[in-house]
C-alpha positions, 0 to 999 in steps of 0.5 A: 523508473518512477519513484514515489515522492515519499521515497525521494528524501531517502533516496537522496540521503543514501544516493548522494553519500554513495556517489561521494564514497564511490568517487573517494574509493576510486582515488584510494586503495582502501578496502574499507572505503570500497566496502562502504561504497558498495554497501551504500550503493546496495542500500540506495538500490533497495530504497529505489526498489522499495519506493518504485511506483509503476504505472497501472491501467485500472479496468473500467468494468462496471461495479469493479472493486480494485485492490488498493495494494500489491501483495497476497490475499491473506484473509476473506471474512464476513464482518459487520461494519457500522458504515457498510453494514453486512460486509466482506473483508478482503485483506492483502499483505504487502511484503517488503518486496511488493510495490507499496503505493496505495490506490483507490478501489473505485471512483467516488467521494471520500466520506472520512479519513481517520488515523487510529493509533495502535500496536505493530503486530506482524501484518499478516496476522489477522489481529493486525486489522483491529490492533495495529496502527492504521488509517481508515478511509471511508469511500462512497463510490461507484462500487458502493460503500467501501472502507480501505484500511492502511495498516502498519506492520511490524517493520512499517512504522509510517502510514502516508495518506493524502486523501481528505474528506469530500475529495473526489477520486478516480478508480486506481488513483494513487492516494498514499503509501505504507513504508516497509511491509504492511497490510491493506484491508478492503471492507465491501458490501456482502452483496459483492461478488468476490473474485479472489481467493486466499493466497492470490497475488493482486496488483494495486489499481488493476486486480478486480477483487470483487464486483458490486452490481448496481 
């Protein structure tokens, strides 16, 4: 199983002590040491599960706008955006059980990347889109102009984004990660044909959330 590079330090931090304590437990009859070994193994397993980074097969449909993260669609709203204009916002909530690696919604050029400090509301609450700490990525892509927001949640306190302005990206390309529960917003042209509904489950880099015909 591939592990996202952002999770490898955490995996080492618990995995090495887990191996050491399990070995220690094999040399002693101490219930406390055995319990500690089990606890560290469970924690290491959870970290590996959380930071898993499966391969994805992005569709090649013309004008397809892909989900940037795994999770559940919690909002589809009409909005006005300074960069996109009349737009639709599709919000996806990522629980701690979802894959948290984020992927680009389409091929294109990164116009700008901005980190915005904020609060840490529960990520499925709609106000989180505007109030929470987030990174906003403006992409001029094959599916039109798109804004992707990586939004920190109540538990998530760390947003990782590897994109830089003027960078060229491919559809479904890994670009970052949000740790321990979060939200991803997609802001696309109002002309897009939205292909998901509230409560739909989506997969980052694979699920087509909308199509914008050139």
